[in-house]
C-alpha positions in Angstrom: 0.0 0.0 0.0 2.6 2.6 0.8 4.5 1.9 -2.4 1.4 2.2 -4.6 0.6 5.6 -2.9 4.2 6.7 -3.5 4.0 5.7 -7.1 0.7 7.6 -7.6 2.1 10.7 -5.9 5.1 10.7 -8.1 3.4 9.9 -11.4 -0.2 11.0 -11.9 -0.1 13.7 -9.2 3.1 15.1 -10.7 2.1 14.8 -14.3 3.6 18.2 -15.2 7.2 16.9 -14.7 6.6 14.1 -17.3 4.9 16.5 -19.7 7.8 18.9 -19.5 10.3 16.1 -20.0 8.6 14.9 -23.1 8.4 18.4 -24.5 12.1 18.8 -23.9 12.5 16.5 -26.9 10.4 18.7 -29.1 6.9 20.0 -29.7 4.0 17.6 -29.4 0.2 17.6 -29.4 -1.7 16.3 -26.4 -2.5 12.9 -27.8 1.1 12.2 -28.6 2.1 13.4 -25.1 -0.3 11.0 -23.4 0.9 8.1 -25.6 4.5 8.9 -24.9 3.9 9.0 -21.1 2.5 5.5 -21.3 5.4 4.2 -23.5 8.3 6.0 -21.7 7.2 6.2 -18.1 4.8 3.2 -17.7 1.6 4.9 -16.6 -1.4 6.4 -18.4 -2.8 9.7 -17.3 -6.5 10.4 -17.7 -7.5 12.4 -20.8 -9.1 15.3 -19.0 -6.2 15.4 -16.5 -3.6 15.6 -19.2 -5.4 18.4 -21.0 -6.0 20.3 -17.7 -2.3 20.1 -16.8 -1.3 21.3 -20.3 -3.7 24.2 -19.9 -2.3 25.1 -16.6 1.3 24.8 -17.9 0.4 27.0 -20.8 -1.3 29.5 -18.6 1.7 29.7 -16.3 4.1 30.2 -19.1 5.9 26.8 -18.9 4.7 25.7 -22.3 3.6 27.5 -25.4 0.5 26.5 -27.3 0.3 27.0 -31.1 -2.3 25.8 -33.6 -1.3 23.5 -36.4 -4.3 22.8 -38.6 -6.9 21.6 -36.2 -4.5 20.5 -33.6 -2.9 22.3 -30.6 0.8 21.8 -30.5 2.7 22.4 -27.2 6.3 23.3 -26.9 8.6 23.9 -23.9 9.4 27.5 -23.0 12.6 28.7 -21.2 10.6 28.9 -18.0 9.5 25.3 -18.5 13.1 24.2 -19.1 14.1 25.8 -15.8 11.2 24.2 -13.9 12.1 20.8 -15.3 15.8 21.2 -14.2 14.6 22.3 -10.8 12.3 19.3 -10.5 15.0 16.9 -11.5 17.4 18.5 -9.0 14.8 18.1 -6.3 14.4 14.4 -7.0 18.2 13.9 -7.2 18.5 15.5 -3.7 15.8 13.4 -2.3 17.4 10.2 -3.6 20.8 11.4 -2.2 19.3 12.1 1.2 17.5 8.7 1.2 20.7 6.8 0.3 22.7 8.2 3.2 21.1 5.8 5.7 21.5 2.1 5.4 18.5 -0.1 4.8 
């Protein structure tokens, strides 16, 4: 039970990190982002959740939304790159802290 809760907290509830990481590789539309999350990270976010997170990331300036035909394409902004670096740094520091003690 604790491990499943930890997994949920660090995947679906932190979806923005995974979205920014995918967009680091180049612009994508939402469907492709959801598909890549499942392929690369092993979990599937809800459709509405993914679109809501993309909307909030766009509104906050972490991603830029453009229209290509009938599709919305999302790209990482400099602020998004910075947020991703900071998130990765946070996780690295947590892992380092947890490794200090012996299990």
